[in-house]
N, C-alpha and C positions, 0 to 999 in steps of 0.2 A: 486875212492874208498877211504874211510876214514879208517885209522887205528890208534890204540893207544894202549899203555900198561897201564893197570889198576891195581893197587895195591889191594891185597885181602881185605885190611882194608876198601877200598872204597866200596867194594861189601858188606862187613859185616855191614857197617854203614847205608845201605839202605835195611836191611832184605834180604840180599843175591840176590838182583836183578841183573841179569847178562845180560839182553838184550842190545845188541849193541846200539839201537836206543836211549837209555837213556844216556849211558856212553859217546857216541860220539856226543851228542846234544851240541849246542852252549853254553847253560847254564853250562853244566858240564865243558866244556873247559875253560869258564871264571872262574869258581871256582878254577880250576887247575892253571890259570894265577895268580890269586889273592894269592893263597897259595904259590906261588913261590916268593912272595914279600920279598926284603931284609930288609924291615921294619917290626916291630911287628904289628900284626893284632889285631883289636878290632872289635866291632860290631856297627851298626848304632844306636842301642838302647843305648849302652854305652856312645855315644858322643852326645846324645839327651836329652834335658830336658823333652820332651814329644813327643809322636807320637800318633796321635789321629784323629778321624773324627768328623764332626758336628753331632748334635743330629738328630735323625729321628723324624719328626713331620709333621702334616698336614701343608701346607703352603698356605697363603692367599696373592695373588698378587695384587698390586695397580698400578694406572697409574701416580700418582703424586708424584715426589721426596720428596715433603713436608711430605708425610705419609709413605714413603717407603725408603728401603735401598737396594742399588744394590746387587744382588743375583747371584753368579757366579757358573756356572755348571763346570764339569770336562773339558770341551772343552773351556769354557770362559776364564779360567786362562792363556791360551796361547795367547789370543788376544792382539793386540796392543791398541785397543780402547775398552772401556766398555760401549759405548753409547747405544748399543742395548740390553743390559742385562735386565732381568726382575728385578722388584722392589718388595721386600717381605715387608709385612705390618709391621710397627713398632709396632703397637698395638697387632697384633695376632701372632707374631713370638716369640716363647719361647726361653729362653737361648740365647739371642742375643750375649752377651758377650763371650759365649763358641763358637759360630759360627763365630764371627768376626775374620778377618785375621789381621796379624801383619807384619810389615816390617822386612825383614830378614829371614823369614820362607822359608822353601822348600815346595812347594806344588806338590802333586803328584796325577795323575788321578788314581782312584781306580777301576772303573768299565768301562765296554765297551772297549774303546781303553786304555789299561792299560800301566802304566810306563811313561807317558809323564810328564815332570817336568817343573815347573816354579819357578823363584826366586822372592818372593814377594818384590815389591817395594812400595813406599809411595802411589802409585795409587791403589794398592790392599788393602792397610791398611783400616780397618774399613768397608770394604765390607764383605758381608756374602758369604759363600760357602756351597754347599750341602754336604750330607754325602758321596758322590761319590768323594770327594777330601780329601786325607790324608795330614794332617799338621804335619810338622816335625819341631820342635823347637830346634836349636842348642844350646849346653851348653858351647861352646867355648873350649872344649877340642881339638876339631879340628875347624878351622874357618868355618863359615857358608857358604861363597862362595865356599870353596873347597869341602864341603860336597855336595852342589848342583851340582857342575860341575862333581863330581864323579858319582852321580846317573843320571845326564843328559847325561853322555857319553854313547857310544855304549856298553860298558862293564857294567855299572850301569844299563842300560835299560834291558840287558839281564838278570842281576841278579833279577831285580824287577819282570820280567814277568815269572820267574820260579815258583813262588808261587801261580799261578792262579788256581782258582777252580770255579765250577759252570757249569751247563749243557747248558743253553741258554745264560745267561749274565755272562761273566768271571769277577771275582773279585780278589783283594788281600787285605789283612788285615794289620793293623798297627803292629801286633806282628810279622808277617812275615817280614815286612820292618826292624823292629828292630833287627832281627836276621841276616841280611846281613853283611858279613865280609867287612871291610874297613881297608886298611894300615894306619898306623900312619906316614903320609908323613912328611918329614923334615920341620922345621919351615919356612926356606927361601922359600921353594917351596909353602907351604901353603899361605904365605904372598903374593907371586906373583899371584897365582891363585885367591885368595880372592880379591885383589886389582882390578883385571880385572872384576870380577863379580859385585863388589860394583860400580865401575865406570860405568859398563853397566847399572846398575839399575838407577844411578843418571842421565845419559844421557837420558833414557826413561822418567824419570820424568820431566826433563827440556823440552823435545820435546813435551810432552803433554800440559805443561803449556803454551808453545809458540802457540800451535794450538788453545787452548782456548782463548788466548789473541787475536789472529788474528780474530776469529770469533766475539769476543766482539767489536773490532775496526770496523769491517765491519758493524755490526748492529748499532753501535753508529753513524758512519758517514752517514749511510743510514736512520737513524731515525726509526729503527725498534726495537720492543720489542721481548722478547722470546715468542714463541707460547705456547698456552695452548690447552688442548684436545677440547675445544669448538670451536677451529679455523679450525678444519679439521674433515673429516670422517675417520673412521678406522674400521677394522674388529676385534672383540675380546671382552673380558669382558668390561663391563661398568657399572657405578653406576646408581642407580634408578633416580637420579636427572637430569641426562643427557637428553636433549630434543631430541625428534625424528627428524631426518633430513628429512624434507619433504618440497618440494618446487615445483613451476611450472616453465615452460619454454616455451617461445614462439615458435611457429612452424618455424618462419624464422630463429631462432638461432640453429635449428637442422640441422647438415650437415651430409655428408656421412661418416665422420670420425668415429662417435660413437653415440649410443643412450643410453649408460650405464649412469644410474644416478650418479654412483661413479665418472666417469670421468666429469660429468657436475655439480659437487658438488657446491651448493650455498655457503657453508662455505669456500671452496677454492677460489671461485670468490671473496668474500668479503675479504679474506686475501690478495689476489693478489692487490685488490684495495686499501688496507691499505698501499701499498708501494708508498709513495708520490714523492720519488726521481726519477730522470731520469732512465729509464730501457731500455734494448734492448732484443729482443728475442734471445734465445740461439744460433740459426742458424747465427745470425749476428756477433757473437763473436767467431766462430769457422773457422778454416782453411777450405776453400772451402765450407762453410756453411753446412757441413755434419758431421755425425758421421761415424765411421767404426768398423769393428770387425775382429778378427783373422779368418783365413781360416781353416776349418776342415781338419786335416791330420791323416793318420795312425800313431799310437804311438807305435814305436818299441823301447822298453827300451834298453838302453846301458850304458856303464860305463861313469862317468862324463867327462872324458877327451875326449870322442868321440862324445859328443852329446850337446844338448841344454837343459836347465831346462824348463820343462812343468809344469805350475801351474794351478790348477782348482779353482773354486770359493770358496770352503771350506778352502783351505790352505792359500790363498792370504791375508787374514786378521790376520793371526798369526804374532807374533813378529819375530820368526825365521821361514821363509818360507821353508818348506820341500817338494818341488815338486819332480817330477821324472825326470830323464834324458832320452830323447828320441833321436833317430837318426835324423841328419839334412837332411837326404834324403827326397826329395819331399816337403821340407819346404821352403817357400819363405822368405828369410832372411830380405827382406824389410818389413816383417810383425812382426818382433820381436819388443818388447816394446821399445820405446825411452824415455830417461829422460824427464820429464816435461809433459808427457801425463796425462790426467785425465781420470780415469777409473771408470765405474759404473757397479755394479753387476746387470745384466738385466734378470736373470731367477730365479724363486723362488715362494714362497707362500707369503700371505699377513699377516702372523703373525707378530705381533709388534716387536718381537725379532729376526726376520729373517734378514739375510744379504742382502736380495733383495732390490735393489735401493740404497744401501750404496755406497759412493764414496771413491776413493783412489787417491793418488798422486804418479806417477811413480818415485821412487827414484833410487839411485844407485843400491839397491838390485833387483829391477825389471828391470832395463835397460839390454837389451839384452836377456831377458826371453821370452819364448813362453807362451801365456796365452790361455785358452780355449775360445770357441766361446760364452761363456755365460757371456761376458761382452761387454758394450758399450764403445768405445774408442774415445777420443776427443783430437784434438790439438788446442790450443786457438790461436785466431787471433784478436787483438783488445783490449783484456784485458790480463793481466799476468796470466799465468797458475796456479799459487799459489793462486791467487785471485779467479779465476773460481773454483778451487777445494774447497776453503773455503766456497764459496756460496752454491755449490752443496752438500757439506758435512754438512751444517747447517740444523737446524730443517725446515727452509723454503724450502731449496733445496730438502730435503728428502721428504717432504710432497708433493711438487709439482711433483716430479718424480713418487711417488706413485699414485698420482691423474691420471697419463697417463696410468695406467696399463690395460691390457686386458688379458683374459684367464680365465679359471676355476680352474683346479687343479695346472697347471703350468703357471704362469703369466709372462708377459713381457710388458715393456712400448710400447705404440703406437708411432712410430717414428714421425709422423707429429705433434702430441701433445708435444712430448718431446722437439722437436726443437722450439716450441713456448714458452718454459719456460722463464719467465721474469728474467733478470740479472741486478741488480742494478748497475748503473754507478756513482761512486763517484769520487772524486778528484784523479788525475792521481798519485799525491804523496802518497795518502793513499792506492791506489791499489798496488803501487809498494812496499810500506812498508809491506803490508799484504803478497805479493808475497814473499819477502825476508825472512819474519818470517816463512812461510810454508816450503821454501826450506832449511832453516837452521834446522828446526825441523826435517824434513825428513833425512837430513844428520846426525843429531844426532842419529836418530834411526838406520841408517845404521852403524855408528860408534859403537853403543851399541852392535849391532849384531856381529860386528867383534871382539869386547872385549870378548863377550860370547863364540863365536866360538873359539877364541885363548886359552881361559881358558880351554874349554873342550878338545881341541886338545892336550894341554899340559899334561893333565891327561892321555889321551889315549897313547900318545907317551911314557910317563913314565912307564906305564904298559907294553907296547910293549918292552921296553928295557929289562925287566926281562925275557922275553920269546924269545929273539932274536935268541938264538941258540937252 
């Protein structure tokens, strides 16, 4: 049973609302915690230069980065990579400057899943975001990293979600965000938190640059160019100039594996033929020549100290992975993720911006976690794991995995075709160099997450000190 003593002024301030469900809600408790701050209180609006959303307008999407700008949804702002986001037309998108993001802003999801926050780094900068993302520009009355850590904390999230409205799709508005109270934390505390957040942003930028460089080196050594839409088939919007994908195939080349034209794509056949360096089928560079997946188990949620983190396909591509903690009972511990595994999302739809067929490298964040059955997992043998990840994560690897798909509404790769994907074999020195770059990059991401978690924890512990007794 929850109990609390409420002052009459608190009842008057909300038009004499007296129901216990309101006054004992988490949001009201957090407001009381913040009100007990030993530091002066101000509002988010006062410490912000501006709080706004992007303009609402009809959007035209394009395929070519030359004619488009990456466009982030409210869920995209949390991702570690922006490779799969849509491209909004440079020509037909109004008020591009108003919609463009800048480094150092705090981004807040406004609709659907409300209150998720991201600290914009250089990789967010100059990308566009929808009107479902609130932009908060700090004015340096309080340090930007501190403001972000406050709103991203469990207390900040509770305050953000109090102002939701809407029957079917919930929203919050910039004016409400501006009204949220925030303590004027001491300068030394602000500095320490801000340094952690800024360092986290820098590490993520460095990690992304290293992964881009690793892919560039792989293509250079293998003599490959970047793919263009004419090199593969895909589902989705296309321009009028694109030629129809029509081809014939000899009867002797049809096997029991598939008769789907998408799987037998002539464009993909030519793209594979364009790889002139030595290649090996994927099965020959995997431990045991096979892939594997996690075993389905009942997920009984428990407290973190009593369980193992369970991660699904939606959460695993975020910067900070927020899985749920489940009981270890009936879980085979040898099925937990090991450092260095290469993981591919293996269930989904064929939308160009879906995570289906995207690859991941299992770093320190994923090591020891339990992931769902919706992933193909691999352990490399014959090529370094970081090199294998770089290939499967490249535009070539992604298109070759997509080429293996089967299914109607929910697709998945055909295992036999998947294991025949060609893997370029370049010099051992270059493969090891790429492997090192990938491992260093993913360690930087792990360190970045630790910095952010530490900053947020510092804010939460500071607030908890005021209400210890």
